C-alpha positions in Angstrom: 278.8 217.3 70.7 276.7 215.4 73.9 277.9 215.0 77.0 276.4 212.9 78.9 277.0 211.2 82.8 275.7 207.9 83.7 275.0 206.8 87.1 274.5 203.5 88.1 273.0 201.8 91.2 271.3 200.2 93.2 268.5 202.9 93.6 267.0 200.5 96.3 265.0 202.9 96.7 265.9 205.8 94.7 266.4 209.0 97.1 265.9 212.6 97.4 270.3 212.6 98.1 270.3 210.5 94.3 268.8 213.5 93.1 270.1 216.4 94.7 273.6 215.3 93.5 273.2 214.9 90.4 271.2 217.6 90.0 274.4 219.6 91.2 276.5 217.5 88.9 274.6 217.8 85.6 275.4 221.8 86.6 278.4 221.9 87.5 280.3 219.3 84.9 278.0 221.2 82.4 276.2 217.8 81.4 273.1 218.1 78.3 272.2 215.2 80.5 272.3 212.2 83.6 271.5 209.0 82.6 270.5 206.8 85.9 271.4 203.2 85.4 269.7 201.0 87.9 271.9 197.8 87.8 270.9 194.0 87.7 273.6 193.0 89.9 276.3 195.5 91.5 279.7 192.8 91.6 280.1 194.6 94.8 276.5 193.7 96.4 276.5 190.0 95.5 275.5 188.9 98.7 273.1 191.2 99.4 269.0 191.1 98.4 267.2 193.6 96.8 264.0 194.0 95.6 263.1 192.8 92.3 264.5 194.8 89.1 261.3 195.4 87.6 260.4 197.1 91.1 264.2 199.2 91.2 263.4 200.3 87.2 260.7 201.9 87.7 261.4 203.6 91.2 263.7 205.2 88.8 261.6 206.0 86.3 259.0 207.2 89.0 261.5 209.6 90.7 262.8 211.4 87.5 259.9 212.2 85.8 259.5 215.7 86.2 263.5 216.2 85.3 263.8 216.5 81.3 267.1 216.1 81.8 267.5 213.0 83.6 266.7 209.9 81.6 266.7 205.8 82.4 268.4 203.4 80.6 267.1 199.4 81.3 270.7 198.4 79.5 272.0 196.9 82.5 269.3 195.4 84.1 267.5 193.8 80.3 271.3 192.3 80.0 270.4 190.4 83.7 273.6 189.2 84.8 276.2 191.4 87.2 276.9 194.9 86.4 279.7 195.8 85.5 280.7 199.6 84.6 283.1 199.3 81.7 280.5 196.9 80.0 278.2 199.7 80.3 280.4 202.8 79.5 281.5 200.6 76.2 277.1 200.7 75.2 276.9 204.2 75.5 280.2 205.1 73.7 278.5 204.0 71.0 275.9 206.7 71.3 277.5 209.9 73.3 280.9 211.6 72.2 281.7 212.4 76.0 280.7 210.1 78.7 280.9 211.3 82.7 281.7 208.0 84.8 279.8 209.2 88.5 280.9 207.8 91.2 281.1 208.2 95.2 284.4 208.9 96.7 284.0 205.6 98.3 284.1 203.9 95.3 287.0 205.6 94.6 288.9 204.1 96.7 288.3 200.5 95.5 288.7 202.0 92.3 291.5 199.5 91.3 289.4 196.2 91.9 287.0 197.1 88.9 286.9 195.2 85.9 289.0 197.0 83.4 289.6 199.8 85.3 292.2 201.6 82.9 290.0 200.9 79.8 287.3 202.4 82.1 288.6 205.6 82.2 290.0 205.5 78.7 286.0 205.7 77.1 284.8 208.1 80.3 285.8 210.8 82.8 286.3 209.8 86.0 283.6 212.1 87.7 283.7 211.5 92.1 280.8 213.1 93.8 282.8 214.2 97.6 281.5 215.9 100.0 283.6 218.0 102.6 283.9 215.6 104.9 285.7 213.0 102.9 289.4 212.7 103.1 291.1 213.1 100.1 294.4 211.5 100.7 294.7 209.9 97.8 295.2 205.9 98.5 295.4 204.6 94.9 296.9 205.8 91.3 293.3 207.5 90.4 292.9 209.3 92.9 294.9 211.7 90.1 293.0 211.7 87.1 290.0 211.6 89.2 287.3 214.7 88.5 286.2 215.8 92.0 282.8 217.5 92.2 281.5 218.4 95.5 277.7 217.9 96.0 275.8 219.3 98.6 276.0 216.6 101.8 272.9 215.1 102.2 272.9 212.3 104.7 270.2 209.9 103.0 270.7 206.2 102.5 268.8 203.2 100.8 269.6 201.0 103.6 268.4 203.6 106.2 265.0 204.4 104.3 264.3 200.1 104.1 264.7 200.1 108.1 262.4 202.7 108.3 259.6 201.7 105.5 260.0 198.2 107.7 259.1 199.1 110.9 256.4 201.6 109.7 258.5 205.1 110.3 258.3 208.1 108.2 260.4 208.9 105.3 257.9 211.4 103.4 261.7 213.5 103.9 264.3 211.1 102.4 262.0 210.2 98.7 259.9 211.6 96.6 256.2 211.5 97.0 255.7 209.2 93.7 258.5 206.8 94.9 256.7 206.1 98.2 253.3 205.8 96.7 255.0 203.7 94.4 256.8 201.5 97.3 253.2 201.5 99.9 250.7 200.4 96.5 253.5 197.7 95.5 254.4 196.4 99.5 257.9 196.8 99.4 260.2 196.6 102.4 257.5 195.1 104.8 
């Protein structure tokens, strides 16, 4: 029986926090693999601007290339529309027996506003990344069914990385070396 974790996001760019957290979740949840799924357009970031889907997909592929238990899916990018987790989980349910949908604590706070949240929790285990600093006062009905996973605290944000690159500041400690090379080669975030 296969058990995978689905980890979606903009990944603009993917950074060490994503990788460290995914390693921890895989070990704690005993997952066969974690599938990174760059979104085409996030429903929570419709107004934002991002690097092209092609660049974000390549950044993720580059970052996870050295990890045999990480894979990348271009499912949401190929669809070419707003990326809803329910559609993605339905797709992967055709191939995997058990699915962990990996989300951040901030997403749990607004999970009721997601597309078809009740159907989503029928198809996948809701796995919430939790840091010691997160306040666990549940504010919606999904807190009771969520599987909280305490992961290492890695205070890195893609927004900060983009801003640092734009200002010419160093980012070597935030992202893998091969990701930085890709960013430089393709002149991203300038």
